[in-house]
C-alpha positions as a Python dict, from the first residue, in 0.01 Angstrom:
ca = {
    (1, 'M'): (0, 0, 0),
    (2, 'C'): (76, 359, 92),
    (3, 'G'): (-239, 552, 168),
    (4, 'R'): (-117, 809, 417),
    (5, 'Y'): (218, 973, 490),
    (6, 'A'): (381, 1270, 661),
    (7, 'S'): (563, 1556, 488),
    (8, 'S'): (684, 1841, 707),
    (9, 'R'): (1000, 1965, 531),
    (10, 'Q'): (1009, 2312, 379),
    (11, 'P'): (1094, 2382, 12),
    (12, 'D'): (1440, 2518, 96),
    (13, 'D'): (1524, 2194, 277),
    (14, 'L'): (1408, 1984, -18),
    (15, 'I'): (1592, 2201, -271),
    (16, 'E'): (1915, 2142, -81),
    (17, 'E'): (1853, 1773, -10),
    (18, 'F'): (1762, 1682, -368),
    (19, 'E'): (1996, 1928, -544),
    (20, 'V'): (1705, 2100, -718),
    (21, 'V'): (1797, 2349, -990),
    (22, 'E'): (1460, 2519, -1032),
    (23, 'S'): (1176, 2566, -786),
    (24, 'R'): (827, 2583, -937),
    (25, 'I'): (662, 2643, -600),
    (26, 'A'): (431, 2944, -602),
    (27, 'A'): (370, 2921, -226),
    (28, 'P'): (502, 2670, 29),
    (29, 'L'): (272, 2395, 148),
    (30, 'A'): (201, 2380, 520),
    (31, 'A'): (370, 2099, 710),
    (32, 'D'): (135, 1802, 674),
    (33, 'Y'): (146, 1510, 915),
    (34, 'N'): (-155, 1341, 760),
    (35, 'V'): (-108, 1351, 383),
    (36, 'A'): (-402, 1176, 220),
    (37, 'P'): (-504, 1110, -141),
    (38, 'T'): (-621, 1418, -338),
    (39, 'K'): (-398, 1647, -130),
    (40, 'D'): (-121, 1857, -282),
    (41, 'V'): (228, 1717, -224),
    (42, 'Y'): (586, 1803, -311),
    (43, 'A'): (754, 1616, -596),
    (44, 'I'): (1097, 1627, -756),
    (45, 'V'): (1097, 1582, -1133),
    (46, 'E'): (1333, 1649, -1423),
    (47, 'R'): (1193, 1859, -1707),
    (48, 'P'): (1334, 2062, -1999),
    (49, 'P'): (1358, 2435, -1906),
    (50, 'S'): (1086, 2505, -2167),
    (51, 'R'): (896, 2316, -2435),
    (52, 'E'): (1113, 2461, -2712),
    (53, 'S'): (1442, 2428, -2525),
    (54, 'E'): (1716, 2193, -2643),
    (55, 'E'): (1894, 2213, -2308),
    (56, 'P'): (1908, 1899, -2092),
    (57, 'P'): (1631, 1841, -1838),
    (58, 'Q'): (1659, 2034, -1514),
    (59, 'R'): (1571, 1903, -1170),
    (60, 'Q'): (1260, 2083, -1044),
    (61, 'L'): (1059, 2098, -725),
    (62, 'R'): (687, 2110, -796),
    (63, 'V'): (352, 2069, -624),
    (64, 'L'): (140, 1781, -756),
    (65, 'T'): (-193, 1633, -650),
    (66, 'W'): (-175, 1282, -507),
    (67, 'G'): (-387, 1049, -723),
    (68, 'L'): (-271, 1001, -1081),
    (69, 'V'): (-499, 1109, -1366),
    (70, 'P'): (-380, 956, -1696),
    (71, 'S'): (-356, 1199, -1986),
    (72, 'W'): (-629, 1005, -2171),
    (73, 'A'): (-878, 1008, -1881),
    (74, 'K'): (-1218, 1161, -1950),
    (75, 'D'): (-1298, 1212, -1583),
    (76, 'P'): (-1029, 1334, -1339),
    (77, 'S'): (-1204, 1159, -1049),
    (78, 'I'): (-1024, 841, -1161),
    (79, 'G'): (-726, 981, -972),
    (80, 'N'): (-900, 918, -640),
    (81, 'R'): (-836, 546, -691),
    (82, 'M'): (-490, 564, -846),
    (83, 'I'): (-276, 652, -547),
    (84, 'N'): (-46, 349, -572),
    (85, 'A'): (111, 165, -866),
    (86, 'R'): (246, -186, -818),
    (87, 'M'): (608, -225, -929),
    (88, 'E'): (532, -572, -1063),
    (89, 'T'): (290, -438, -1328),
    (90, 'V'): (370, -67, -1368),
    (91, 'A'): (549, -109, -1703),
    (92, 'D'): (247, -283, -1858),
    (93, 'K'): (-65, -126, -1708),
    (94, 'P'): (-221, 125, -1954),
    (95, 'A'): (-282, 376, -1674),
    (96, 'Y'): (86, 391, -1578),
    (97, 'R'): (283, 275, -1883),
    (98, 'K'): (346, 617, -2040),
    (99, 'A'): (431, 782, -1710),
    (100, 'F'): (672, 504, -1623),
    (101, 'A'): (847, 555, -1957),
    (102, 'T'): (915, 930, -1926),
    (103, 'R'): (747, 1092, -1624),
    (104, 'R'): (903, 960, -1306),
    (105, 'A'): (929, 1145, -977),
    (106, 'L'): (1062, 1139, -624),
    (107, 'L'): (804, 1205, -351),
    (108, 'P'): (974, 1319, -30),
    (109, 'A'): (826, 1202, 299),
    (110, 'D'): (915, 1198, 668),
    (111, 'G'): (761, 852, 685),
    (112, 'Y'): (437, 672, 608),
    (113, 'F'): (150, 511, 799),
    (114, 'E'): (12, 159, 791),
    (115, 'W'): (-267, -1, 994),
    (116, 'Y'): (-224, -336, 1167),
    (117, 'P'): (-533, -542, 1257),
    (118, 'T'): (-508, -635, 1625),
    (119, 'S'): (-670, -923, 1811),
    (120, 'Q'): (-923, -681, 1961),
    (121, 'T'): (-1257, -644, 1788),
    (122, 'T'): (-1511, -367, 1749),
    (123, 'A'): (-1877, -392, 1849),
    (124, 'R'): (-1941, -519, 1495),
    (125, 'G'): (-1683, -793, 1532),
    (126, 'K'): (-1421, -638, 1306),
    (127, 'P'): (-1053, -620, 1412),
    (128, 'V'): (-943, -296, 1576),
    (129, 'K'): (-667, -148, 1359),
    (130, 'Q'): (-363, 10, 1522),
    (131, 'P'): (-179, 272, 1312),
    (132, 'F'): (200, 254, 1286),
    (133, 'F'): (438, 522, 1161),
    (134, 'I'): (730, 391, 956),
    (135, 'R'): (1031, 618, 907),
    (136, 'P'): (1411, 614, 860),
    (137, 'K'): (1590, 537, 1184),
    (138, 'D'): (1833, 822, 1116),
    (139, 'G'): (1555, 1079, 1077),
    (140, 'G'): (1639, 1135, 710),
    (141, 'V'): (1395, 1193, 428),
    (142, 'L'): (1230, 907, 240),
    (143, 'A'): (1264, 946, -137),
    (144, 'M'): (960, 747, -247),
    (145, 'A'): (946, 641, -612),
    (146, 'G'): (659, 804, -794),
    (147, 'L'): (510, 869, -1137),
    (148, 'Y'): (337, 1183, -1257),
    (149, 'E'): (101, 1282, -1536),
    (150, 'I'): (-23, 1608, -1685),
    (151, 'W'): (-395, 1608, -1762),
    (152, 'R'): (-550, 1872, -1987),
    (153, 'D'): (-885, 1993, -1857),
    (154, 'P'): (-1110, 2023, -2165),
    (155, 'T'): (-1345, 2262, -1984),
    (156, 'K'): (-1078, 2532, -1946),
    (157, 'G'): (-961, 2775, -2213),
    (158, 'E'): (-611, 2808, -2357),
    (159, 'E'): (-538, 3113, -2143),
    (160, 'D'): (-649, 2954, -1817),
    (161, 'P'): (-342, 2888, -1597),
    (162, 'D'): (-524, 2594, -1436),
    (163, 'R'): (-594, 2410, -1761),
    (164, 'F'): (-329, 2149, -1682),
    (165, 'R'): (-359, 1923, -1376),
    (166, 'W'): (-35, 1768, -1247),
    (167, 'T'): (-96, 1447, -1052),
    (168, 'C'): (113, 1163, -909),
    (169, 'T'): (113, 813, -766),
    (170, 'V'): (342, 618, -530),
    (171, 'L'): (507, 294, -645),
    (172, 'T'): (479, 0, -406),
    (173, 'T'): (633, -344, -364),
    (174, 'E'): (624, -636, -122),
    (175, 'A'): (721, -526, 228),
    (176, 'E'): (1060, -633, 360),
    (177, 'D'): (1052, -898, 633),
    (178, 'S'): (1074, -670, 938),
    (179, 'L'): (772, -470, 820),
    (180, 'G'): (567, -739, 650),
    (181, 'H'): (384, -825, 972),
    (182, 'I'): (227, -477, 966),
    (183, 'H'): (130, -468, 598),
    (184, 'D'): (231, -679, 299),
    (185, 'R'): (304, -377, 75),
    (186, 'M'): (532, -76, 117),
    (187, 'P'): (646, 225, -88),
    (188, 'L'): (953, 180, -305),
    (189, 'M'): (1256, 393, -226),
    (190, 'V'): (1514, 538, -464),
    (191, 'E'): (1867, 554, -329),
    (192, 'R'): (2054, 883, -366),
    (193, 'E'): (2302, 750, -622),
    (194, 'R'): (2011, 641, -844),
    (195, 'W'): (1808, 962, -832),
    (196, 'H'): (1932, 1095, -1166),
    (197, 'D'): (1881, 767, -1353),
    (198, 'W'): (1530, 735, -1212),
    (199, 'L'): (1428, 1094, -1291),
    (200, 'D'): (1594, 1128, -1633),
    (201, 'P'): (1307, 1153, -1887),
    (202, 'T'): (1540, 1078, -2179),
    (203, 'T'): (1591, 718, -2064),
    (204, 'P'): (1321, 449, -2029),
    (205, 'G'): (1193, 342, -1689),
    (206, 'D'): (1392, 71, -1516),
    (207, 'T'): (1249, -112, -1215),
    (208, 'S'): (1596, -239, -1124),
    (209, 'L'): (1665, 113, -991),
    (210, 'L'): (1398, 62, -727),
    (211, 'V'): (1448, -125, -405),
    (212, 'P'): (1263, -172, -79),
    (213, 'A'): (1433, 1, 210),
    (214, 'A'): (1731, -201, 332),
    (215, 'P'): (1645, -427, 627),
    (216, 'G'): (1698, -239, 949),
    (217, 'R'): (1699, 105, 788),
    (218, 'L'): (1339, 182, 885),
    (219, 'E'): (1172, 177, 1223),
    (220, 'A'): (803, 127, 1293),
    (221, 'Y'): (615, 227, 1606),
    (222, 'A'): (254, 259, 1713),
    (223, 'V'): (101, 608, 1701),
    (224, 'P'): (-231, 755, 1823),
    (225, 'T'): (-544, 657, 1633),
    (226, 'L'): (-598, 1029, 1569),
    (227, 'V'): (-424, 978, 1234),
    (228, 'S'): (-709, 756, 1118),
    (229, 'N'): (-921, 1070, 1075),
    (230, 'V'): (-787, 1278, 784),
    (231, 'R'): (-918, 1595, 949),
    (232, 'N'): (-659, 1558, 1226),
    (233, 'N'): (-316, 1703, 1165),
    (234, 'G'): (-7, 1803, 1361),
    (235, 'P'): (322, 1659, 1490),
    (236, 'E'): (139, 1469, 1764),
    (237, 'L'): (24, 1222, 1497),
    (238, 'V'): (378, 1088, 1457),
    (239, 'E'): (465, 1075, 1827),
    (240, 'P'): (508, 722, 1968),
    (241, 'L'): (199, 593, 2144),
    (242, 'E'): (240, 593, 2518),
    (243, 'V'): (184, 246, 2656),
    (244, 'T'): (7, 238, 2990),
    (245, 'S'): (56, -56, 3222),
}
């Protein structure tokens, strides 16, 4: 799964990297080295310039909330549980089917965290879990495959600017061999040459566009357990753990 990641790049960097045409960012998000579900995150989507426009979709940078709320949901708290969608079932699951068809996104990340159960145990006999940070070896950005939805809040009036809630989820697949010993699932990546096909809302979703990161492209290293507490934040969370002899 992907339940925590890091995102420190600024909007200008993402606009350049992802060739964004229109920024819908009212105010930049602070660099976040401990992105957790229900937090606001950056997303790249393709949308028509306006509802009435006949122009082709434009690539936009937006802020979405992590945890997908389907348009038909009665209670938005369902999003707290819908942070990941499995590639194997995303085209069929009612919660994700519509979004997969027309509302696909790229979620930029520096890297993501997974926890590996060690041979050590706690006082209660449970394995001590060691966090690992997984990132591109070249320091580039991860373009994680995502879906988004727009939920209409029935308690807000037509003139309320917050009447629509934009939310997202991360697609996952089986981890590639070099990372499978840490966790059996990993986020799906979208390669640069497939960004347009993945984002284009005028074409149906196609899982063949999605691939795990190529073997050897990512590196994983142990990081301080500080990241296990969502209240902790800062670049020290992604620094390699110093091993003492």
